[in-house]
N, C-alpha and C positions, 0 to 999 in steps of 0.2 A: 349436638345436639340442643336445640335448642328449649324452654320451658312452654315452648307449644306443642310440642311431643306429647311431652308429661299430663298437658292437659287435656289432650285427644283422644290418652289412652284411655285418662280416667272416665270424658263423654263416653265414651263407647262401650264403659262397666255401666254409666248410669242410665245408658238406652237396652241394655240386657235387663237391666234391675225395673225398667218402667211400671210392670203390669205385677210387681212384686206387692208384699203385704201396705198396707197403709193405715194408720192411725184417725182416730178422730179429728188430730190436728188439720187431716186434710181437707174437712168439713167444715171446719174454724176459719181455714185460708180462701173455700169456696165462701163460705157467709159472707165473711170479709167483701170480699169482691164486689158482691150480690146488695148488701148495705151501703156500701161509699158509691155504689152506681147508678141504684135507685131511689136513694133518699137524700136531700139538701143536707148539705153538712151539718149543719144545726140540727140534724137528729142521730148521728153517727154512732156519738157516746152513751144513747139513750136508749135505740131499737133491742128491743128483747122480742124480734120474730124468731131468734135461733138461740136455744139454753148458748150458745160460744158468742158472747156480747165482743164488741171491740173491747179488748184490753192492754193495747199497744201504743206510744204517743202517736201523735199526729203524721211525725214525718212516714213512720211505717203505713200509716191509714192513709195518707196521699200515695206510696207508694202502691200500696191495692188500686186506688180512684186510677191510678195511670195504668195499671196490667188489666183491670177491667174494662177499658176500652178497645182492648183488641180481644178481651175475653168475648166482649159483647157480637163483634165482627163475627167472630169463629162459631160462638154456638149463645144466639141470645139465652137461654137456658138459663144460662151459667150464670148469670149476673139478676137472675130474678127470684128477687127475697122471697116470694110464698112458693113455687111450684121447682122452683131449685134446692128445697130443703131434701138435703143427703141423695142429690143427682149423682151417681155415679156411673157416666157414658162411657166411652172409651174418648169422647172427644175434650171432658175438661182432666180426664189424668191424663190423655197427653198435653192438654196446655198445660196445667199447673206443673206437672212433673218439668217440662220444659221450663219454663217462668225461673225454675231454683236451677237447674241447667244454666241457665243467659247469664241469670245473678251471681252465682259462682265468677267472673270475668272481673269484678272485684276481690276475689277473694286471690283471683290470678294476679290482676297487679300488687296488690299489697305484697306479695311472698314475690314479687319479681322486683320491685322495691326495696322490701327490703336483703333481697340477696346480691344485687348488683354489684356488690363491691368487694365481694368473698371471690376464692379461689372455686377451679372449676369443681374441683371435687364436692366442696362444700354447697356450693350452687346446688348441685342434683340429690345431693343426700336428704337439702332440705325440701326444695320441689316434690322429691317421692312422697318425704316422711308427711307432708300438708297435701297436696292435690291426691294423695293417693291413701290421705287419710280415712279409714278403715271404720273411725268414728262418725267421720261425717260421713260417709257412703251409709250407715246405719241411720242415723241420724236425722238428716238431707233428704236423702233420695229414697231410703225405705217408710220408714217412720212418718215423715214427709215437714221438713221444717225448711228458714230460709237463714240457717248458721252461717252458713261460711260465706254470704255476701255480705250480713255482717260483724263477723270476724276479721273479712278483709278491710273492711271499712276502717276496724281497727288497726290493723298491720302499718295500713294507710297513714295512718297519724301515727304509728310508733316508729315508725320508718322517718317521718320528718322531724321528732325530737334527736333521733339518732342523729340526722345530716344537721341540727343544731335551726332548723326553723324550727324553731317554738311556736308563733304565731300560728301556721297553719298545722301544725300539732293540735293546737291547743281547739282551733276553729273546726278540724277533724273529728276529733273529740264528741264536742258539745254537738256537733250532727249526730254521732252516731248512739249518743244518750237520749236524742230526739226521735231515733230510731225503735230504741229498744232502751228500756231506763235500769233493767239490771245489771247495766255493764257499769252502772254511779259506781258500785265498787270501787275503781279503783281512780275516783275523781281527788279523794284527797292524796294522795300519790301525785298525779297529774297536779292540784293545785301547791302542794307545797314543793315542787318539784320547778315547775314555771316562774313559782313567787322569787326561786333560790339563783335560779339560774336564768332566766330570762329580764325579770328585773331588779336585779344588783348593779351597783355603781353608786354615784352620787343623788344627792335627794331628791331633784326635780329630775335626772333622766328615769330611777326609778316611781315616781308617781307617774309620769306620762306612760311608760311600759305598760305599768298597772290597768291604768285606766283605759290601753289601747287593749291588752286582752278583755279587760273588763265587756267593753264596747262589743269588740268579737263573741262573746260566749252571748250576751245580752241581744244582740241582730240572733243571731241563730234559734234563740229561743224567743225571738218573738216572733220572727216567722214560724216555726209551729204551732206556738202556742195562743199567739197572738188575734187569731181571728173568733176561736175560742172562748178565750177571755172577755174580747168584745163583746161575746155571748151571754157572756155572765156564768161561764158553765165551768167553771173551774175547778170548783166540787165536787163536780161529779168527777170531772176526768182524773182529777184524784183518789176517788171512790173507785172508779177502775183501774186505776194503775197500782193503789196498794191494797190490794182484799187484806187485808190481815184477818179476818174470819175463815181465811181456807187451812188455819192451825200452823203448828210448826216442822209438821214433813208431808210430804205426798204421798199421795198412797201408795208409791212403790218409793222404801225409803230409800232415800240418798245414802251413799256411802260416805258419813260423814259421823264427827262428833256425838250426836242425837241419837245414832242408832244404840251406841252406850249407855248413852243414857236415861233410853226406854229400855234399854234390856236391864239395867240396874237397879232399874223403879220394879219392872214384875220383878224379875228372885228376888229382891227385899220383900215386895209385898207377900208372894208367895210365902218364906220366910217365918215371916212375922206371924201369917196364917195358921200356920204348922206348930207356932210355941202359944197360940192362943188369943194373940190381939186380934184386936175387927177391926179389919181392915177395909175400910170401902173400895169395890168392884171400881173402876174405873167405866164411865158411860162412852168411851170411845173404842173402836173396835182396837182388836191388837193390829192388826195390821192394814187397819182404814186410814192409816193416811191424821190421824189425828183431827179431823175435819172439825170445824162449824167452835162453838164455843161452848164446848165438852173443858171438864177437868180429866184432863187423859192421866196425869198422873198421882197414883195412891199413893206413894211414902216422900221420894223426894219433890220438890221447890216446883211451883207451876212456871214453866217457861217462857215470856212474852216476848212481844216482836223488841220492845225497849232495853230487853235483857240482852236480847241477841245481838242488835247492834252495836251497842257497848261492849261485850265480846269480841265482836269482829274489830272494832275498833283498837282495843286492847291487843289485839293480835297483830295488829298491824304497824303500830305504835314503832315494833323496832325499825321498821324499813323507813316509816317517815322520818325517823330521828334520822337516820343515812343519807334519804336526801336532803335535810334540811342541811344537814354540817357540810354533806360535800355532796351535792346536785352533779352526776357523770352520764352521760347521755351514755355512754356504753354500757351504763347500769338500768336503763330506764324497762325495759323491755324486760328485765327480770323480776323488778320490782313489782310491774305492772303484773305480770304472771302470778308473782306473790299474793297480789291483792284479792287476786280473783280466787285463789286457794281458800284465803282467810275467808271470804265470803263463801265455799263451799262449806268448808267444814264447819262452821257456824253459824251459820248466816238461816234466817228465817222460811220456810217451806223452802228449801230449796229443792226444782228436779237434779234430778241426775246427768240432761244431757247436758246442765250449765259446766262440767268439767272437763267439755271445749274450750272454754273462756280460759283457762288457763296450760291445756294441755298444748293446744295449737301454737300460742308464743314460746313454750318451751326447747319448742324444736330448734327454734334459733339459736336459743342457749345451749341445746343439747353439744352443736358441733365444736364450743371453744374447748370445753378440755373433758380428758376422762369421764374425771368423776360427773359431770352434767350429763355426760352420755348415758352411764352406767343409770343414773335417776332414771332421765327420761324414759329409757329401756321399760323398767320397771314401773316406774307411774303410767307409762301408757296404754300395757297389757294390761294393768289391772283397772286401766281407766275405759279401755274399749272392753272388757268381759263385762263390767256392770251394767250396761248398756244389753247386754244380750236378754233380760226379761224385756226389755221394749218388742222384741219381733217373737211372738209366744208361739207363733204357728207352725207347724214342721213340716211342712215345705220353705220354710227361710231357714231353718234349722241349719241347712250344713253352708247355708250363702254364711251366715256370722260364722263361723268356724274356723272354714276355707277363708276367710275374709281378712282374720285377726292372726292366724295360721301364717297367710303369707307375708303381713305384714311384720309377724314376729321372724320371720328367718330372714328377709329385708333389713332389720336395725342391725338382727346380731353381724349378718354378714359387711355390712356397708362401717358401722362402727367402730366393727374388729379390724376392717380394712383399715380406717383412717387413724384409729388410734394404736391397737393392739400394735399393727406390725412397726408404726413410727415409735413406740416403745420401747419396739426388741431394736432396732434400728440406733435409736438413744443411747441405749444401756448399752449395746456391742461398742460405741464412738467413743464413750465414756471411759469401756473398761482399756479399749487400746491406747488411750490417752495415758493411761494411769499404765500397761504395761509398757510403753515407749519410755515412760521416767521412770519405772524400775530399771530397765534395761539398763539406762545411760547410767544410773548410780551403779548396779549390783552385778552389770555385763546380761549378756543376750540369753534371753531363756527363751522358753516354747509353752508358750502358754495353750492346753487341748480349749480351755473354757473359754476362748476366744471363736472358736468354730461354733460353741452352744447358743442359741437363742434362747435367753429369758422367755417364760410362758405369762404372761398379759392376758387375762382372761374379764372377758368386758359384764361378766356376772359372778360374784364370789357366791360360798356354799349360801349365805342368807339368803340370798336370792332365788338361788337355784330350790331351795327347800320352798320358797316362796311360791312359786314359780309347779313345785310338784303338787304343792297343799290345793295350786288354784285346779291342777285339772279334779282331783279327789273331789272337790266341791264339784266338778260339773260333773264327772262320772254316777256321784251319788245324786244330786236333783234329777238329772236328764232318765237314768237306769235305773240305778237301786233303790232310788226312794219310791217308784210306782210298783218293783219287785215286793221289797221289804215292808213297805206301812198301805200300801194300797190309796183308799182316799182319804185316810188318819193325817192329820195334821198337811193338810194342803198347804198351807200358809211357810213350813221348813223349808225347801230351797229357797223360795225368793230371800226369806231371812240372811241362811248361811250365805247368798253371793252379796249382801248388802254387808253382812256384819263383815266377810272375810275382805272385799277389798278396799272398808274404812281404815283396815289394819295399812293395807298397801298404800290408799292415798292420804293418811296421817301420815308416813313414814314421808312421805314427799314435804308434807307443810315443814314438819321437823326440820325436816333435809335444807330446807329451801329456807327456813329461818336462821340454819343456822351457817350456810354458806351467806347470806348477807350481814350477820354478824363479826361474823369471820373477816369479811371484804374489807381492803383497805379505801 
């Protein structure tokens, strides 16, 4: 069974989801097709015909321009800047869905390169975890984005680093940053690792290799940004790529540290008002994503982009120290995944979809040890469930539930087969050796415990309790809240999902931090 079979099964499911729910991101990318096709390059980052302006780096804009050539051949209205606004014919739906499916060939290549040296069982397990990821189905093929394509580029970069081909790994990562700048969170890990792993040795050799790496990065960024810098548009591009005015949190709170910060501020403000203190009412709505230049916190200190940047860097520092002291190519995927976890937990205006940046790479780590498998199992369930609010229409509810259940069952069976039975066999072998030694010294004895296999569970009681709590949160939000409270507190189910999933993802961050610190 080859990787193409897994890809084919995934593609068939994507075709079934062709006419399912799609978010405003669908129109965002259609508009980008139109503006890159209809306007000269000099106007791409200035156009405001649609509210969905271009805010990705130039390589992605070039990618949209390439796709627009075929869109124009299929249906010219797709790339019409004015008439195409909110265009939603079957032609544009099928075309744009098809572009996401075809771009997933990049993900296929990344997965293949990352697994080509593994044994058959681990290969197939990773293929199923990544190519059949319910998170990718929900975000890319229903909600509509190109995460599979971009993560595929990341995996190709990591595969080169794991092979010791550092220049190619750095080159591909630079290309990725010019497609989507939010992947920059892992740049410090790449920089430290390449400096210590590739640029080591005698002085002249180190300097030469450093200059080679620098030249590669400069060439990539020049190819991407050079035309716009020539036109004097660098300030406008920075404005588009870094819209700090959007606020600390997205409209739907991503399940990270700032969820608890917000709740603590609201709780303190409520109690202090009850005690008679004059606490100003915040100008940002409770679930409004803290948008704009408002002062969303009543009691706790205001959070700025620079403070979140500092916190992310501090959280990342143990990993950077490890990479500096002992750069190991077999650790690079784990380190990069940890970097994206730090960015998700403590970053500015984080989208819930960004959890894909660390969940997918951790699938390759999950097959290494039983502890890694346990961690990935709970993290992937919590992360996938945190995406449920993206699909809020009733007809999509059975689909997202079924996707998560099937993935959970698959992980449970495959990880149990890979690790739990292996643990049982290893324990029996060790016990048999011990018994043989005892028989040699003290005479033969029949030990009935040899016939009993030691039970090893994929999820302990804490994990099982967390999963039960997740089911309770979903039952409350989907069924009990409308019955008990009706239209009152409409934000509560969404808030509970965010808070509960935040516990799981912050646990994952702590677990990853501990495993990195303890690694030799």
